[in-house]
C-alpha positions in Angstrom: 97.5 143.7 114.9 95.8 141.8 117.7 97.8 141.1 120.9 98.5 137.4 121.2 99.7 136.0 124.5 100.6 132.7 126.2 100.3 132.6 130.0 102.1 129.8 131.7 101.7 129.1 135.5 104.4 126.7 136.6 102.4 125.6 139.6 99.5 124.1 137.7 101.0 124.0 134.1 98.2 126.2 132.9 98.4 127.8 129.4 96.0 130.5 128.2 95.8 131.3 124.5 94.2 134.5 123.4 93.3 135.6 119.9 93.7 132.2 118.4 93.3 132.5 114.7 90.0 131.0 113.5 91.6 128.6 111.1 93.9 127.3 113.9 91.0 126.8 116.2 89.1 124.9 113.5 92.1 122.7 112.8 92.5 121.8 116.5 88.8 121.1 116.8 88.9 118.8 113.7 91.9 117.0 115.0 90.3 116.4 118.4 87.1 115.1 116.8 89.0 112.9 114.4 91.1 111.4 117.3 88.3 111.4 119.8 90.3 113.6 122.3 89.5 116.7 124.3 90.8 120.0 122.9 93.3 120.2 125.7 94.7 116.8 125.0 94.8 117.5 121.2 96.8 120.7 121.8 99.3 118.9 124.1 99.7 116.2 121.5 100.3 118.6 118.7 102.9 120.6 120.8 104.6 117.4 121.7 104.8 116.4 118.1 106.4 119.6 117.0 108.8 119.5 120.0 109.9 115.9 119.3 110.3 116.7 115.7 112.6 119.7 116.6 114.5 117.6 118.9 115.2 114.9 116.3 116.5 117.5 114.0 118.9 119.0 116.7 120.2 115.5 117.5 121.2 114.7 113.9 124.7 113.4 113.9 127.2 115.3 111.6 130.1 113.2 110.4 133.1 115.1 109.5 135.8 112.4 109.4 136.1 112.6 105.6 136.2 116.4 105.4 140.0 116.3 104.8 139.4 114.5 101.5 136.7 116.8 100.1 138.2 118.8 97.2 141.6 117.2 97.6 141.8 115.4 94.2 143.3 117.1 91.2 141.3 117.4 88.1 143.1 114.4 86.6 142.5 112.2 89.6 138.8 113.0 89.6 138.6 112.3 85.8 140.3 108.9 86.3 137.9 108.1 89.2 134.9 108.9 87.1 136.3 106.8 84.2 136.7 103.8 86.6 133.2 104.2 88.0 131.8 104.4 84.4 133.4 101.0 83.7 132.0 99.6 86.8 128.4 100.9 86.0 128.3 99.2 82.7 125.5 96.6 82.6 126.5 93.2 81.3 123.3 92.1 79.5 124.4 88.5 79.4 124.1 88.4 83.3 120.6 89.8 83.2 119.0 87.3 80.8 
């Protein structure tokens, strides 16, 4: 296995990538050509896209205000509810003519 490293210098924000897999290098070059950007700008854009996607996933709001109701119905209550829903889901063909 080849050693892979990223060297970051906070002073100049310099990053060095070693042993970049050929298919990844080719992908970056194709993206750069397609967008008319430098390799450097393309890598930055790709890293920002991944970072922003991960941040959006982390910020997903979880609602738990109805958790107390989950699983609280008896089998009969659930059956009655389903029966009511079925009646509401019936399509009145006269209304759709």
